[in-house]
N, C-alpha and C positions, 0 to 999 in steps of 0.2 A: 346858562340854561342847561338843564339836564334832560336826558331822554324821557323822563317821566312826564314832562310837559310838552313834548313834541307830538304833533298829529301825524297821520299817515302821509300827509302831503309835505311834511318837513317843516311846517310852521308851528308856532306856539298855540296851545289851546288853554283855556281857563284864565285868560288874561283879564276878562271882565270881572271875574271873581276877585282877582288881586286888586283891581281898581276899587271894587266895592269895599273890600276890607280896609285898604289904606284910607279911603274916604271916611269910613266909620271911625277909624282911629283918630283921624284929624278932627272930625266934628265932635267926637266924644271928649277929646282933650280940651277943645275950645269951650264947650258948654258944661263940662264936668258932670255929665249925665249919660245914661244909656241912650243910644241913638239907633234909628233904623233908616234905611234908604227909602224915601218916599217916591222919588222919581229920578230918571236920568234924562237930561235934556238932549245931549249931543255926544256921540262917540265917533271919532274920525280916525281911521287907521291909515297911516301914511306908507309904512313898509312893514313886512312881516318880520318877526323875531325868529332867528334861526338857532339851531343847536350850536352851543359854544358862545353865544352872545351873553354879555353881562347886562342885566336889566335893572334900571333905576326908576323908582316911582317917587314923585314929589307931589304932595298935596298941601293946599292952603285954603283957609276959609276966605272966600272972596266977598261975601256979603252975609250979614246976619239980620235976623228979624226977631219978633217977640218970641215965637215958638219954633223957628226953623232957621237953617243957615244953608248957604250955598258953598260947596267945596269944589275947587278947581284942581284937577289932577293932570299932571303931565308924566308921560312914560318915555324914557330914553333907552336906547340900546347902543352898545358898543362892542366891537370885536375884542375878544380876550387875546392879548398878546402873550407870548411865552418868553 
């Protein structure tokens, strides 16, 4: 995590944007078409991401329908060791 993504309180901002982008990439690869985010059901923040953390986002299609799909996203953080 670089300073460009850290808020005045020391936590990360713009993280929902990252989740939207990774969800769109996952859904687009799955359906092989251009996709848009129609809705977000639930977002639960457990701990803040701090400066120096390494952030990993994982997305997978959990359900698919005729004209839509559901994408499950998990975000992990870890301390960068030297």
